[in-house]
PDB file of the backbone (N, CA, C, O) and the ligand in Angstrom, with CONECT records:
HET     CA  A 101       1
ATOM      1  N   MET A   1       0.846  -1.209   0.000  1.00  0.00           N
ATOM      2  CA  MET A   1       0.000   0.000   0.000  1.00  0.00           C
ATOM      3  C   MET A   1       0.876   1.253   0.000  1.00  0.00           C
ATOM      4  O   MET A   1       1.939   1.277   0.621  1.00  0.00           O
ATOM      5  N   SER A   2       0.432   2.268  -0.684  1.00  0.00           N
ATOM      6  CA  SER A   2       1.151   3.541  -0.683  1.00  0.00           C
ATOM      7  C   SER A   2       0.961   4.234   0.665  1.00  0.00           C
ATOM      8  O   SER A   2       0.127   3.828   1.474  1.00  0.00           O
ATOM      9  N   GLY A   3       1.737   5.269   0.886  1.00  0.00           N
ATOM     10  CA  GLY A   3       1.626   6.018   2.136  1.00  0.00           C
ATOM     11  C   GLY A   3       0.234   6.590   2.346  1.00  0.00           C
ATOM     12  O   GLY A   3      -0.313   6.517   3.447  1.00  0.00           O
ATOM     13  N   ILE A   4      -0.338   7.159   1.296  1.00  0.00           N
ATOM     14  CA  ILE A   4      -1.672   7.764   1.437  1.00  0.00           C
ATOM     15  C   ILE A   4      -2.724   6.688   1.707  1.00  0.00           C
ATOM     16  O   ILE A   4      -3.632   6.881   2.516  1.00  0.00           O
ATOM     17  N   GLN A   5      -2.589   5.554   1.020  1.00  0.00           N
ATOM     18  CA  GLN A   5      -3.546   4.460   1.265  1.00  0.00           C
ATOM     19  C   GLN A   5      -3.431   3.950   2.701  1.00  0.00           C
ATOM     20  O   GLN A   5      -4.433   3.634   3.343  1.00  0.00           O
ATOM     21  N   GLN A   6      -2.205   3.876   3.189  1.00  0.00           N
ATOM     22  CA  GLN A   6      -2.014   3.461   4.588  1.00  0.00           C
ATOM     23  C   GLN A   6      -2.649   4.459   5.539  1.00  0.00           C
ATOM     24  O   GLN A   6      -3.309   4.082   6.507  1.00  0.00           O
ATOM     25  N   ALA A   7      -2.442   5.742   5.250  1.00  0.00           N
ATOM     26  CA  ALA A   7      -3.030   6.786   6.101  1.00  0.00           C
ATOM     27  C   ALA A   7      -4.554   6.684   6.091  1.00  0.00           C
ATOM     28  O   ALA A   7      -5.198   6.828   7.130  1.00  0.00           O
ATOM     29  N   MET A   8      -5.128   6.434   4.908  1.00  0.00           N
ATOM     30  CA  MET A   8      -6.589   6.319   4.808  1.00  0.00           C
ATOM     31  C   MET A   8      -7.096   5.130   5.621  1.00  0.00           C
ATOM     32  O   MET A   8      -8.087   5.248   6.342  1.00  0.00           O
ATOM     33  N   SER A   9      -6.420   3.987   5.508  1.00  0.00           N
ATOM     34  CA  SER A   9      -6.923   2.832   6.239  1.00  0.00           C
ATOM     35  C   SER A   9      -6.743   3.016   7.744  1.00  0.00           C
ATOM     36  O   SER A   9      -7.549   2.526   8.534  1.00  0.00           O
ATOM     37  N   LEU A  10      -5.687   3.722   8.137  1.00  0.00           N
ATOM     38  CA  LEU A  10      -5.514   4.000   9.567  1.00  0.00           C
ATOM     39  C   LEU A  10      -6.592   4.953  10.086  1.00  0.00           C
ATOM     40  O   LEU A  10      -7.074   4.804  11.208  1.00  0.00           O
ATOM     41  N   LEU A  11      -6.964   5.932   9.256  1.00  0.00           N
ATOM     42  CA  LEU A  11      -8.024   6.868   9.650  1.00  0.00           C
ATOM     43  C   LEU A  11      -9.346   6.131   9.851  1.00  0.00           C
ATOM     44  O   LEU A  11     -10.088   6.395  10.797  1.00  0.00           O
ATOM     45  N   ILE A  12      -9.621   5.201   8.938  1.00  0.00           N
ATOM     46  CA  ILE A  12     -10.865   4.423   9.030  1.00  0.00           C
ATOM     47  C   ILE A  12     -10.832   3.526  10.267  1.00  0.00           C
ATOM     48  O   ILE A  12     -11.788   3.483  11.041  1.00  0.00           O
ATOM     49  N   ALA A  13      -9.726   2.816  10.440  1.00  0.00           N
ATOM     50  CA  ALA A  13      -9.624   1.903  11.592  1.00  0.00           C
ATOM     51  C   ALA A  13      -9.706   2.669  12.910  1.00  0.00           C
ATOM     52  O   ALA A  13     -10.348   2.214  13.857  1.00  0.00           O
ATOM     53  N   SER A  14      -9.050   3.839  12.970  1.00  0.00           N
ATOM     54  CA  SER A  14      -9.068   4.619  14.216  1.00  0.00           C
ATOM     55  C   SER A  14     -10.473   5.078  14.560  1.00  0.00           C
ATOM     56  O   SER A  14     -10.865   5.076  15.727  1.00  0.00           O
ATOM     57  N   PHE A  15     -11.233   5.473  13.545  1.00  0.00           N
ATOM     58  CA  PHE A  15     -12.615   5.906  13.789  1.00  0.00           C
ATOM     59  C   PHE A  15     -13.427   4.755  14.394  1.00  0.00           C
ATOM     60  O   PHE A  15     -14.114   4.930  15.401  1.00  0.00           O
ATOM     61  N   HIS A  16     -13.340   3.573  13.765  1.00  0.00           N
ATOM     62  CA  HIS A  16     -14.173   2.451  14.209  1.00  0.00           C
ATOM     63  C   HIS A  16     -13.753   1.887  15.563  1.00  0.00           C
ATOM     64  O   HIS A  16     -14.556   1.291  16.282  1.00  0.00           O
ATOM     65  N   LYS A  17     -12.481   2.087  15.891  1.00  0.00           N
ATOM     66  CA  LYS A  17     -12.005   1.651  17.202  1.00  0.00           C
ATOM     67  C   LYS A  17     -12.798   2.343  18.324  1.00  0.00           C
ATOM     68  O   LYS A  17     -13.065   1.745  19.366  1.00  0.00           O
ATOM     69  N   TYR A  18     -13.167   3.609  18.093  1.00  0.00           N
ATOM     70  CA  TYR A  18     -13.906   4.363  19.112  1.00  0.00           C
ATOM     71  C   TYR A  18     -15.412   4.353  18.861  1.00  0.00           C
ATOM     72  O   TYR A  18     -16.198   4.297  19.807  1.00  0.00           O
ATOM     73  N   SER A  19     -15.818   4.407  17.592  1.00  0.00           N
ATOM     74  CA  SER A  19     -17.257   4.498  17.305  1.00  0.00           C
ATOM     75  C   SER A  19     -18.002   3.234  17.738  1.00  0.00           C
ATOM     76  O   SER A  19     -19.203   3.283  18.003  1.00  0.00           O
ATOM     77  N   GLY A  20     -17.296   2.108  17.809  1.00  0.00           N
ATOM     78  CA  GLY A  20     -17.952   0.845  18.149  1.00  0.00           C
ATOM     79  C   GLY A  20     -18.160   0.633  19.636  1.00  0.00           C
ATOM     80  O   GLY A  20     -18.701  -0.398  20.038  1.00  0.00           O
ATOM     81  N   LYS A  21     -17.746   1.577  20.461  1.00  0.00           N
ATOM     82  CA  LYS A  21     -17.787   1.351  21.906  1.00  0.00           C
ATOM     83  C   LYS A  21     -19.181   1.404  22.514  1.00  0.00           C
ATOM     84  O   LYS A  21     -19.498   0.594  23.385  1.00  0.00           O
ATOM     85  N   GLU A  22     -20.013   2.330  22.082  1.00  0.00           N
ATOM     86  CA  GLU A  22     -21.367   2.413  22.642  1.00  0.00           C
ATOM     87  C   GLU A  22     -22.318   2.964  21.594  1.00  0.00           C
ATOM     88  O   GLU A  22     -21.900   3.633  20.649  1.00  0.00           O
ATOM     89  N   GLY A  23     -23.595   2.679  21.769  1.00  0.00           N
ATOM     90  CA  GLY A  23     -24.629   3.210  20.866  1.00  0.00           C
ATOM     91  C   GLY A  23     -24.393   2.799  19.423  1.00  0.00           C
ATOM     92  O   GLY A  23     -23.975   1.676  19.140  1.00  0.00           O
ATOM     93  N   ASP A  24     -24.669   3.728  18.516  1.00  0.00           N
ATOM     94  CA  ASP A  24     -24.503   3.480  17.084  1.00  0.00           C
ATOM     95  C   ASP A  24     -23.036   3.193  16.778  1.00  0.00           C
ATOM     96  O   ASP A  24     -22.153   3.986  17.105  1.00  0.00           O
ATOM     97  N   LYS A  25     -22.792   2.052  16.150  1.00  0.00           N
ATOM     98  CA  LYS A  25     -21.409   1.646  15.878  1.00  0.00           C
ATOM     99  C   LYS A  25     -20.747   2.474  14.776  1.00  0.00           C
ATOM    100  O   LYS A  25     -19.529   2.425  14.604  1.00  0.00           O
ATOM    101  N   LEU A  26     -21.547   3.226  14.039  1.00  0.00           N
ATOM    102  CA  LEU A  26     -20.997   3.970  12.908  1.00  0.00           C
ATOM    103  C   LEU A  26     -20.843   5.457  13.181  1.00  0.00           C
ATOM    104  O   LEU A  26     -20.481   6.221  12.286  1.00  0.00           O
ATOM    105  N   THR A  27     -21.116   5.869  14.410  1.00  0.00           N
ATOM    106  CA  THR A  27     -20.935   7.283  14.753  1.00  0.00           C
ATOM    107  C   THR A  27     -20.259   7.393  16.119  1.00  0.00           C
ATOM    108  O   THR A  27     -20.272   6.456  16.917  1.00  0.00           O
ATOM    109  N   LEU A  28     -19.668   8.563  16.366  1.00  0.00           N
ATOM    110  CA  LEU A  28     -19.037   8.825  17.662  1.00  0.00           C
ATOM    111  C   LEU A  28     -19.994   9.594  18.555  1.00  0.00           C
ATOM    112  O   LEU A  28     -20.527  10.633  18.163  1.00  0.00           O
ATOM    113  N   SER A  29     -20.209   9.074  19.765  1.00  0.00           N
ATOM    114  CA  SER A  29     -20.929   9.860  20.771  1.00  0.00           C
ATOM    115  C   SER A  29     -19.923  10.850  21.362  1.00  0.00           C
ATOM    116  O   SER A  29     -18.737  10.816  21.037  1.00  0.00           O
ATOM    117  N   LYS A  30     -20.415  11.726  22.230  1.00  0.00           N
ATOM    118  CA  LYS A  30     -19.499  12.701  22.823  1.00  0.00           C
ATOM    119  C   LYS A  30     -18.422  11.998  23.665  1.00  0.00           C
ATOM    120  O   LYS A  30     -17.258  12.399  23.669  1.00  0.00           O
ATOM    121  N   VAL A  31     -18.835  10.951  24.368  1.00  0.00           N
ATOM    122  CA  VAL A  31     -17.886  10.189  25.188  1.00  0.00           C
ATOM    123  C   VAL A  31     -16.818   9.538  24.305  1.00  0.00           C
ATOM    124  O   VAL A  31     -15.629   9.563  24.622  1.00  0.00           O
ATOM    125  N   GLU A  32     -17.269   8.956  23.193  1.00  0.00           N
ATOM    126  CA  GLU A  32     -16.324   8.304  22.277  1.00  0.00           C
ATOM    127  C   GLU A  32     -15.385   9.322  21.637  1.00  0.00           C
ATOM    128  O   GLU A  32     -14.190   9.069  21.483  1.00  0.00           O
ATOM    129  N   LEU A  33     -15.943  10.484  21.264  1.00  0.00           N
ATOM    130  CA  LEU A  33     -15.100  11.531  20.677  1.00  0.00           C
ATOM    131  C   LEU A  33     -14.033  11.969  21.676  1.00  0.00           C
ATOM    132  O   LEU A  33     -12.870  12.156  21.318  1.00  0.00           O
ATOM    133  N   LYS A  34     -14.441  12.129  22.922  1.00  0.00           N
ATOM    134  CA  LYS A  34     -13.494  12.548  23.959  1.00  0.00           C
ATOM    135  C   LYS A  34     -12.359  11.533  24.090  1.00  0.00           C
ATOM    136  O   LYS A  34     -11.189  11.906  24.177  1.00  0.00           O
ATOM    137  N   GLU A  35     -12.712  10.255  24.103  1.00  0.00           N
ATOM    138  CA  GLU A  35     -11.687   9.204  24.189  1.00  0.00           C
ATOM    139  C   GLU A  35     -10.743   9.258  23.001  1.00  0.00           C
ATOM    140  O   GLU A  35      -9.527   9.143  23.151  1.00  0.00           O
ATOM    141  N   LEU A  36     -11.318   9.435  21.821  1.00  0.00           N
ATOM    142  CA  LEU A  36     -10.495   9.510  20.606  1.00  0.00           C
ATOM    143  C   LEU A  36      -9.547  10.705  20.675  1.00  0.00           C
ATOM    144  O   LEU A  36      -8.357  10.577  20.387  1.00  0.00           O
ATOM    145  N   LEU A  37     -10.079  11.866  21.058  1.00  0.00           N
ATOM    146  CA  LEU A  37      -9.248  13.078  21.133  1.00  0.00           C
ATOM    147  C   LEU A  37      -8.107  12.888  22.117  1.00  0.00           C
ATOM    148  O   LEU A  37      -6.959  13.233  21.839  1.00  0.00           O
ATOM    149  N   GLN A  38      -8.450  12.326  23.283  1.00  0.00           N
ATOM    150  CA  GLN A  38      -7.422  12.168  24.315  1.00  0.00           C
ATOM    151  C   GLN A  38      -6.373  11.143  23.918  1.00  0.00           C
ATOM    152  O   GLN A  38      -5.174  11.374  24.078  1.00  0.00           O
ATOM    153  N   ALA A  39      -6.832  10.002  23.395  1.00  0.00           N
ATOM    154  CA  ALA A  39      -5.891   8.920  23.110  1.00  0.00           C
ATOM    155  C   ALA A  39      -5.092   9.170  21.834  1.00  0.00           C
ATOM    156  O   ALA A  39      -3.910   8.831  21.761  1.00  0.00           O
ATOM    157  N   GLU A  40      -5.731   9.759  20.840  1.00  0.00           N
ATOM    158  CA  GLU A  40      -5.082   9.850  19.526  1.00  0.00           C
ATOM    159  C   GLU A  40      -4.499  11.243  19.237  1.00  0.00           C
ATOM    160  O   GLU A  40      -3.523  11.372  18.498  1.00  0.00           O
ATOM    161  N   LEU A  41      -5.101  12.270  19.823  1.00  0.00           N
ATOM    162  CA  LEU A  41      -4.674  13.625  19.470  1.00  0.00           C
ATOM    163  C   LEU A  41      -4.311  14.459  20.688  1.00  0.00           C
ATOM    164  O   LEU A  41      -4.184  15.680  20.606  1.00  0.00           O
ATOM    165  N   GLY A  42      -4.146  13.787  21.810  1.00  0.00           N
ATOM    166  CA  GLY A  42      -3.905  14.467  23.087  1.00  0.00           C
ATOM    167  C   GLY A  42      -2.789  15.490  23.032  1.00  0.00           C
ATOM    168  O   GLY A  42      -2.964  16.642  23.430  1.00  0.00           O
ATOM    169  N   GLU A  43      -1.631  15.055  22.530  1.00  0.00           N
ATOM    170  CA  GLU A  43      -0.490  15.962  22.530  1.00  0.00           C
ATOM    171  C   GLU A  43      -0.682  17.137  21.576  1.00  0.00           C
ATOM    172  O   GLU A  43      -0.104  18.206  21.769  1.00  0.00           O
ATOM    173  N   MET A  44      -1.504  16.927  20.539  1.00  0.00           N
ATOM    174  CA  MET A  44      -1.724  17.977  19.551  1.00  0.00           C
ATOM    175  C   MET A  44      -2.752  18.995  20.029  1.00  0.00           C
ATOM    176  O   MET A  44      -2.594  20.200  19.833  1.00  0.00           O
ATOM    177  N   LEU A  45      -3.814  18.485  20.665  1.00  0.00           N
ATOM    178  CA  LEU A  45      -4.902  19.373  21.050  1.00  0.00           C
ATOM    179  C   LEU A  45      -4.743  19.906  22.466  1.00  0.00           C
ATOM    180  O   LEU A  45      -5.492  20.791  22.881  1.00  0.00           O
ATOM    181  N   GLY A  46      -3.795  19.388  23.198  1.00  0.00           N
ATOM    182  CA  GLY A  46      -3.535  19.889  24.538  1.00  0.00           C
ATOM    183  C   GLY A  46      -4.741  19.826  25.449  1.00  0.00           C
ATOM    184  O   GLY A  46      -5.026  18.787  26.044  1.00  0.00           O
ATOM    185  N   LYS A  47      -5.451  20.938  25.558  1.00  0.00           N
ATOM    186  CA  LYS A  47      -6.508  21.029  26.556  1.00  0.00           C
ATOM    187  C   LYS A  47      -7.831  20.381  26.145  1.00  0.00           C
ATOM    188  O   LYS A  47      -8.863  20.621  26.772  1.00  0.00           O
ATOM    189  N   ALA A  48      -7.802  19.558  25.090  1.00  0.00           N
ATOM    190  CA  ALA A  48      -9.026  18.874  24.670  1.00  0.00           C
ATOM    191  C   ALA A  48      -9.610  18.006  25.776  1.00  0.00           C
ATOM    192  O   ALA A  48     -10.744  17.535  25.685  1.00  0.00           O
ATOM    193  N   SER A  49      -8.805  17.802  26.831  1.00  0.00           N
ATOM    194  CA  SER A  49      -9.315  16.970  27.916  1.00  0.00           C
ATOM    195  C   SER A  49     -10.333  17.719  28.776  1.00  0.00           C
ATOM    196  O   SER A  49     -11.152  17.095  29.451  1.00  0.00           O
ATOM    197  N   ASP A  50     -10.286  19.051  28.756  1.00  0.00           N
ATOM    198  CA  ASP A  50     -11.278  19.723  29.612  1.00  0.00           C
ATOM    199  C   ASP A  50     -12.648  19.743  28.942  1.00  0.00           C
ATOM    200  O   ASP A  50     -12.777  19.833  27.721  1.00  0.00           O
ATOM    201  N   LYS A  51     -13.671  19.655  29.806  1.00  0.00           N
ATOM    202  CA  LYS A  51     -15.004  19.343  29.323  1.00  0.00           C
ATOM    203  C   LYS A  51     -15.558  20.375  28.342  1.00  0.00           C
ATOM    204  O   LYS A  51     -16.186  20.014  27.346  1.00  0.00           O
ATOM    205  N   SER A  52     -15.325  21.655  28.623  1.00  0.00           N
ATOM    206  CA  SER A  52     -15.887  22.672  27.735  1.00  0.00           C
ATOM    207  C   SER A  52     -15.240  22.608  26.351  1.00  0.00           C
ATOM    208  O   SER A  52     -15.890  22.874  25.340  1.00  0.00           O
ATOM    209  N   ALA A  53     -13.944  22.249  26.317  1.00  0.00           N
ATOM    210  CA  ALA A  53     -13.272  22.129  25.020  1.00  0.00           C
ATOM    211  C   ALA A  53     -13.862  20.972  24.219  1.00  0.00           C
ATOM    212  O   ALA A  53     -14.095  21.093  23.016  1.00  0.00           O
ATOM    213  N   VAL A  54     -14.098  19.857  24.893  1.00  0.00           N
ATOM    214  CA  VAL A  54     -14.694  18.704  24.207  1.00  0.00           C
ATOM    215  C   VAL A  54     -16.093  19.064  23.708  1.00  0.00           C
ATOM    216  O   VAL A  54     -16.460  18.739  22.579  1.00  0.00           O
ATOM    217  N   ASP A  55     -16.863  19.733  24.553  1.00  0.00           N
ATOM    218  CA  ASP A  55     -18.217  20.154  24.162  1.00  0.00           C
ATOM    219  C   ASP A  55     -18.182  21.029  22.911  1.00  0.00           C
ATOM    220  O   ASP A  55     -18.997  20.877  22.001  1.00  0.00           O
ATOM    221  N   ARG A  56     -17.219  21.948  22.889  1.00  0.00           N
ATOM    222  CA  ARG A  56     -17.120  22.883  21.771  1.00  0.00           C
ATOM    223  C   ARG A  56     -16.710  22.156  20.488  1.00  0.00           C
ATOM    224  O   ARG A  56     -17.285  22.381  19.423  1.00  0.00           O
ATOM    225  N   ILE A  57     -15.711  21.285  20.607  1.00  0.00           N
ATOM    226  CA  ILE A  57     -15.250  20.532  19.435  1.00  0.00           C
ATOM    227  C   ILE A  57     -16.393  19.659  18.902  1.00  0.00           C
ATOM    228  O   ILE A  57     -16.621  19.579  17.695  1.00  0.00           O
ATOM    229  N   PHE A  58     -17.099  19.011  19.825  1.00  0.00           N
ATOM    230  CA  PHE A  58     -18.210  18.134  19.421  1.00  0.00           C
ATOM    231  C   PHE A  58     -19.273  18.929  18.674  1.00  0.00           C
ATOM    232  O   PHE A  58     -19.766  18.499  17.631  1.00  0.00           O
ATOM    233  N   LYS A  59     -19.618  20.085  19.214  1.00  0.00           N
ATOM    234  CA  LYS A  59     -20.644  20.936  18.611  1.00  0.00           C
ATOM    235  C   LYS A  59     -20.209  21.428  17.222  1.00  0.00           C
ATOM    236  O   LYS A  59     -20.994  21.441  16.274  1.00  0.00           O
ATOM    237  N   ASP A  60     -18.940  21.829  17.133  1.00  0.00           N
ATOM    238  CA  ASP A  60     -18.413  22.301  15.847  1.00  0.00           C
ATOM    239  C   ASP A  60     -18.400  21.197  14.799  1.00  0.00           C
ATOM    240  O   ASP A  60     -18.698  21.435  13.628  1.00  0.00           O
ATOM    241  N   LEU A  61     -18.053  19.994  15.226  1.00  0.00           N
ATOM    242  CA  LEU A  61     -17.932  18.888  14.266  1.00  0.00           C
ATOM    243  C   LEU A  61     -19.279  18.361  13.810  1.00  0.00           C
ATOM    244  O   LEU A  61     -19.436  17.930  12.668  1.00  0.00           O
ATOM    245  N   ASP A  62     -20.260  18.399  14.722  1.00  0.00           N
ATOM    246  CA  ASP A  62     -21.574  17.820  14.410  1.00  0.00           C
ATOM    247  C   ASP A  62     -22.347  18.759  13.483  1.00  0.00           C
ATOM    248  O   ASP A  62     -23.302  19.416  13.896  1.00  0.00           O
ATOM    249  N   SER A  63     -21.916  18.807  12.229  1.00  0.00           N
ATOM    250  CA  SER A  63     -22.469  19.829  11.337  1.00  0.00           C
ATOM    251  C   SER A  63     -23.934  19.572  10.982  1.00  0.00           C
ATOM    252  O   SER A  63     -24.662  20.522  10.695  1.00  0.00           O
ATOM    253  N   ASN A  64     -24.385  18.320  10.992  1.00  0.00           N
ATOM    254  CA  ASN A  64     -25.807  18.083  10.706  1.00  0.00           C
ATOM    255  C   ASN A  64     -26.668  18.036  11.970  1.00  0.00           C
ATOM    256  O   ASN A  64     -27.853  17.705  11.913  1.00  0.00           O
ATOM    257  N   LYS A  65     -26.052  18.375  13.124  1.00  0.00           N
ATOM    258  CA  LYS A  65     -26.771  18.526  14.397  1.00  0.00           C
ATOM    259  C   LYS A  65     -27.611  17.307  14.789  1.00  0.00           C
ATOM    260  O   LYS A  65     -28.721  17.455  15.300  1.00  0.00           O
ATOM    261  N   ASP A  66     -27.085  16.112  14.551  1.00  0.00           N
ATOM    262  CA  ASP A  66     -27.826  14.921  14.994  1.00  0.00           C
ATOM    263  C   ASP A  66     -27.250  14.354  16.299  1.00  0.00           C
ATOM    264  O   ASP A  66     -27.557  13.232  16.701  1.00  0.00           O
ATOM    265  N   ASN A  67     -26.405  15.168  16.943  1.00  0.00           N
ATOM    266  CA  ASN A  67     -25.839  14.816  18.241  1.00  0.00           C
ATOM    267  C   ASN A  67     -24.895  13.609  18.227  1.00  0.00           C
ATOM    268  O   ASN A  67     -24.654  12.988  19.262  1.00  0.00           O
ATOM    269  N   THR A  68     -24.369  13.289  17.050  1.00  0.00           N
ATOM    270  CA  THR A  68     -23.291  12.311  16.958  1.00  0.00           C
ATOM    271  C   THR A  68     -22.312  12.825  15.907  1.00  0.00           C
ATOM    272  O   THR A  68     -22.656  13.663  15.073  1.00  0.00           O
ATOM    273  N   VAL A  69     -21.094  12.308  15.964  1.00  0.00           N
ATOM    274  CA  VAL A  69     -20.101  12.670  14.952  1.00  0.00           C
ATOM    275  C   VAL A  69     -19.918  11.473  14.031  1.00  0.00           C
ATOM    276  O   VAL A  69     -19.393  10.438  14.441  1.00  0.00           O
ATOM    277  N   ASP A  70     -20.355  11.622  12.784  1.00  0.00           N
ATOM    278  CA  ASP A  70     -20.223  10.506  11.847  1.00  0.00           C
ATOM    279  C   ASP A  70     -18.854  10.567  11.159  1.00  0.00           C
ATOM    280  O   ASP A  70     -18.053  11.465  11.416  1.00  0.00           O
ATOM    281  N   PHE A  71     -18.611   9.604  10.291  1.00  0.00           N
ATOM    282  CA  PHE A  71     -17.284   9.497   9.699  1.00  0.00           C
ATOM    283  C   PHE A  71     -16.897  10.752   8.924  1.00  0.00           C
ATOM    284  O   PHE A  71     -15.757  11.212   8.994  1.00  0.00           O
ATOM    285  N   LYS A  72     -17.850  11.292   8.192  1.00  0.00           N
ATOM    286  CA  LYS A  72     -17.584  12.488   7.389  1.00  0.00           C
ATOM    287  C   LYS A  72     -17.207  13.667   8.277  1.00  0.00           C
ATOM    288  O   LYS A  72     -16.288  14.424   7.964  1.00  0.00           O
ATOM    289  N   GLU A  73     -17.915  13.813   9.372  1.00  0.00           N
ATOM    290  CA  GLU A  73     -17.630  14.908  10.298  1.00  0.00           C
ATOM    291  C   GLU A  73     -16.258  14.726  10.966  1.00  0.00           C
ATOM    292  O   GLU A  73     -15.530  15.693  11.191  1.00  0.00           O
ATOM    293  N   TYR A  74     -15.927  13.485  11.272  1.00  0.00           N
ATOM    294  CA  TYR A  74     -14.613  13.163  11.853  1.00  0.00           C
ATOM    295  C   TYR A  74     -13.478  13.473  10.867  1.00  0.00           C
ATOM    296  O   TYR A  74     -12.441  14.012  11.252  1.00  0.00           O
ATOM    297  N   VAL A  75     -13.688  13.126   9.600  1.00  0.00           N
ATOM    298  CA  VAL A  75     -12.659  13.395   8.591  1.00  0.00           C
ATOM    299  C   VAL A  75     -12.413  14.905   8.457  1.00  0.00           C
ATOM    300  O   VAL A  75     -11.293  15.336   8.184  1.00  0.00           O
ATOM    301  N   THR A  76     -13.468  15.695   8.652  1.00  0.00           N
ATOM    302  CA  THR A  76     -13.318  17.154   8.626  1.00  0.00           C
ATOM    303  C   THR A  76     -12.326  17.613   9.694  1.00  0.00           C
ATOM    304  O   THR A  76     -11.476  18.464   9.434  1.00  0.00           O
ATOM    305  N   LEU A  77     -12.438  17.052  10.882  1.00  0.00           N
ATOM    306  CA  LEU A  77     -11.509  17.389  11.962  1.00  0.00           C
ATOM    307  C   LEU A  77     -10.083  17.023  11.558  1.00  0.00           C
ATOM    308  O   LEU A  77      -9.159  17.827  11.676  1.00  0.00           O
ATOM    309  N   VAL A  78      -9.929  15.789  11.080  1.00  0.00           N
ATOM    310  CA  VAL A  78      -8.587  15.320  10.724  1.00  0.00           C
ATOM    311  C   VAL A  78      -8.004  16.171   9.596  1.00  0.00           C
ATOM    312  O   VAL A  78      -6.822  16.514   9.623  1.00  0.00           O
ATOM    313  N   SER A  79      -8.832  16.513   8.602  1.00  0.00           N
ATOM    314  CA  SER A  79      -8.274  17.286   7.491  1.00  0.00           C
ATOM    315  C   SER A  79      -7.936  18.708   7.926  1.00  0.00           C
ATOM    316  O   SER A  79      -6.941  19.269   7.466  1.00  0.00           O
ATOM    317  N   CYS A  80      -8.747  19.305   8.805  1.00  0.00           N
ATOM    318  CA  CYS A  80      -8.413  20.648   9.320  1.00  0.00           C
ATOM    319  C   CYS A  80      -7.092  20.616  10.072  1.00  0.00           C
ATOM    320  O   CYS A  80      -6.246  21.492   9.892  1.00  0.00           O
ATOM    321  N   LEU A  81      -6.919  19.603  10.916  1.00  0.00           N
ATOM    322  CA  LEU A  81      -5.668  19.502  11.680  1.00  0.00           C
ATOM    323  C   LEU A  81      -4.485  19.264  10.754  1.00  0.00           C
ATOM    324  O   LEU A  81      -3.387  19.772  10.986  1.00  0.00           O
ATOM    325  N   THR A  82      -4.720  18.485   9.700  1.00  0.00           N
ATOM    326  CA  THR A  82      -3.641  18.206   8.741  1.00  0.00           C
ATOM    327  C   THR A  82      -3.222  19.486   8.024  1.00  0.00           C
ATOM    328  O   THR A  82      -2.033  19.732   7.821  1.00  0.00           O
ATOM    329  N   VAL A  83      -4.212  20.299   7.642  1.00  0.00           N
ATOM    330  CA  VAL A  83      -3.909  21.587   6.998  1.00  0.00           C
ATOM    331  C   VAL A  83      -3.117  22.485   7.949  1.00  0.00           C
ATOM    332  O   VAL A  83      -2.156  23.141   7.548  1.00  0.00           O
ATOM    333  N   MET A  84      -3.540  22.502   9.222  1.00  0.00           N
ATOM    334  CA  MET A  84      -2.812  23.307  10.212  1.00  0.00           C
ATOM    335  C   MET A  84      -1.358  22.837  10.363  1.00  0.00           C
ATOM    336  O   MET A  84      -0.439  23.652  10.447  1.00  0.00           O
ATOM    337  N   CYS A  85      -1.165  21.521  10.398  1.00  0.00           N
ATOM    338  CA  CYS A  85       0.199  20.981  10.497  1.00  0.00           C
ATOM    339  C   CYS A  85       1.026  21.373   9.288  1.00  0.00           C
ATOM    340  O   CYS A  85       2.184  21.772   9.414  1.00  0.00           O
ATOM    341  N   ASN A  86       0.428  21.257   8.131  1.00  0.00           N
ATOM    342  CA  ASN A  86       1.150  21.598   6.903  1.00  0.00           C
ATOM    343  C   ASN A  86       1.551  23.070   6.925  1.00  0.00           C
ATOM    344  O   ASN A  86       2.691  23.408   6.605  1.00  0.00           O
ATOM    345  N   ASP A  87       0.623  23.943   7.302  1.00  0.00           N
ATOM    346  CA  ASP A  87       0.924  25.379   7.393  1.00  0.00           C
ATOM    347  C   ASP A  87       2.096  25.621   8.333  1.00  0.00           C
ATOM    348  O   ASP A  87       2.991  26.420   8.060  1.00  0.00           O
ATOM    349  N   PHE A  88       2.058  24.902   9.448  1.00  0.00           N
ATOM    350  CA  PHE A  88       3.110  25.053  10.464  1.00  0.00           C
ATOM    351  C   PHE A  88       4.473  24.698   9.873  1.00  0.00           C
ATOM    352  O   PHE A  88       5.445  25.433  10.048  1.00  0.00           O
ATOM    353  N   PHE A  89       4.535  23.566   9.175  1.00  0.00           N
ATOM    354  CA  PHE A  89       5.839  23.122   8.645  1.00  0.00           C
ATOM    355  C   PHE A  89       6.294  23.954   7.461  1.00  0.00           C
ATOM    356  O   PHE A  89       7.491  24.171   7.268  1.00  0.00           O
ATOM    357  N   VAL A  90       5.336  24.423   6.665  1.00  0.00           N
ATOM    358  CA  VAL A  90       5.689  25.228   5.508  1.00  0.00           C
ATOM    359  C   VAL A  90       6.249  26.595   5.940  1.00  0.00           C
ATOM    360  O   VAL A  90       7.180  27.120   5.330  1.00  0.00           O
ATOM    361  N   LYS A  91       5.664  27.147   6.993  1.00  0.00           N
ATOM    362  CA  LYS A  91       6.090  28.479   7.458  1.00  0.00           C
ATOM    363  C   LYS A  91       7.355  28.463   8.287  1.00  0.00           C
ATOM    364  O   LYS A  91       7.967  29.503   8.529  1.00  0.00           O
ATOM    365  N   LYS A  92       7.744  27.270   8.721  1.00  0.00           N
ATOM    366  CA  LYS A  92       8.893  27.130   9.605  1.00  0.00           C
ATOM    367  C   LYS A  92      10.183  27.616   8.970  1.00  0.00           C
ATOM    368  O   LYS A  92      11.240  27.561   9.598  1.00  0.00           O
TER     369      LYS A  92
HETATM  370 CA    CA A 101     -23.551  14.506  13.125  1.00  0.00          CA2+
END
């Protein structure tokens, strides 16, 4: 597999690792999102562990307002963070 294909399959696997924990297996609840943020993006997001930050991120990501974060909404987070990382390295 190419690097991008590997990244894609890791993104998919990482989502399902958390989305399958409770409720709908294909979406992230707020609890699942919090676990994902802390375990996978903790060092990047820093204060994502505090409750108001998680609430805000969840609200921002849930663009269709169905109170869950589906795969498409999750990919939006990952792509925004990826763009931010790229900007950081390009400007360095
Ligand atoms: Ca949603």
